[in-house]
N, C-alpha and C positions, 0 to 999 in steps of 0.2 A: 504493500500500500504506500503511495507517494506521500510524503510529509508536506502538508500545506499550512500556511499561516492563516488561512481563512476559516473562521468558525462557520458552523452550520447556520444558515439564515442570513449570512451577510449578502449573498448575492440577491436573495429575495428582498432584503432591506434596500439595497442599492437600486434595484429594479423599481421598487415602489417609490423611492426618492426621486427617480428619473421620469417617471410616467407623466406627471403634470407638465414639466418643462417641455418635454419632447412633444406631448399633445398639443400645447400651446403654440410651439413652433409650426406644427403641421396646420393647426387652425389658422395661424397668422399667414402661412404661405397661400392657404385657400382664399382667405379674405383678400390677399394681395391680388390674386387673379380677379376677384370681383370688382376690385377698385379699378382695374383696367378699363371697365365698361362705364365708368362714371362720365357723364357728359354734361355740358351746360355749365351753369355757375355763374357768379357775378363776373362783370367785365374787368373789374380790378384784379382778378386772379387768373385771367387768361394766360398770362406769361408762365405761371407755374402749373396751371391745370387743376381740374377739380379733384384729381386723385393724389395730389401733393401731400396734404396734411394727413390723410388716412394712411398713406403709404409711409410717412414719416413716423407715425405712431406704431405701425406694424413693424418697421424696421427696428425700432427701439425695443419692441416686445421681443423680437427674435433674438436680438443681441443680448438682452437680459436673460432670457431663456437659456441661450447657448452658454453664457457665462455660468449660470447656475449648473448646467450639465458638466461643463468642464471642472468647475469647482468641486462638484460631487465626486466626479471620477478621480481627480487629483487627491482630493481629501481622503478618499477611501484607500488609495494606493499608498499614501504616506503612513496611515495607521497600519499596524500590524495585526489586524483582525480584532483587536481589543477595543477599538474605538466605538464609542456609543453614538449613535444618531441622535440628532436633536429631536425632542419629542414634537409631535404635531398636536396642536390644541384644536381639536375638530370643532368644538362650539365656537371658538374665536373665528375660526376660518368660515364656518357657516354664517356667522353674524356679518363678517366682512363681505361675503358673497351677497348675502341678503341686502345689505346696506347699498352695495354697489348696483344691484338690480333695481332697488327702489329709487336710487339716484338717476339711473338711466330712464326710469319710467316717468318720474315727475319732471325731469329737466326740460322737456319741450313745453310743459304746462306752466310751470312756475318760473322758468328761466334760470339762467346760470347764477345770477347775483343772490338768489334766495335758496336754490337747491344745493349750491356748493358748501356754503357755511354749515347747512344742516347735515350734509353728509360728512364733512370733516368732524363736526362735534359728535356725530354718532361713532365715528371710528375711534376718536379720542377717548370718549366716554366708555363705550362697550367693549371695544377691542384692546385698547391700549390701557384702560382702567385709570385715566387721568382724572383726579378729583379736585384739583386746585381750581377754584372758580376763576382767577385771573387768566389762567391758561385756557380754560374752556370758553370764556366770553372774549378773549382778545385774539387767540391764535386763529380761529376760522376766518373772522372778518379781515384780518391782516393778510392772511394767505389768499384769500378770495380777491382782495384788492390787488395784490401782487400779481395774481394770475390774470386778472382782468386787464391790467396796465400791459402785461406781457402780450396777451393775445390780441387785444383791441389796439393799444398804443403802439406797440413795437412791431408786431406782425400783421397788424391791420386785418386780422381774421374775425369773422363774424361769430358771435356766441348766441346761444338760444336766449331770446328775450322773454319768453313766456306768452300767455294769452290773457287777454282782458286786462284787468287791473295789474297783473303781473308784468305784462308787456308795457303798460304805462309807466310802471315803477322803473323798469330797465331803461326806457327812453330818457329818464332824467340823467342818467350816468353815461349812456353810449348809444 
């Protein structure tokens, strides 16, 4: 029998650790092909095309997932079988996925300026368990203002404004 320094279950643990990033790479590549079909858009974006920003985000997702895969493989090869994988907190993951789904669902209705701080507050409070009132009340609006300045002011990208009274609120700022 060959002597290996891999303990039973390490291959299964490594496989489980790589499933999500590899699946996200595959999904991102599929969405990339769908972005090729985007047409139209605002005249001010004709130079870069309507698929530029989606492809930019997909490229970042692919790069981050590839870095996770490489990090996992290198990290596993450096440990001699005794390295423990970081625990997965499934409840926190479910809350983060649920909050993201809710954010995506309400974004067109209430707009970026209201949905984004609510999303950030939910993540800080429920996933990261931040309980300092100053952080919970200051960080989401400040980050939202920074993101708005980046997307609207620097990149001249349109953000969802919302409908009805939410749209009117967003028109006050951009």
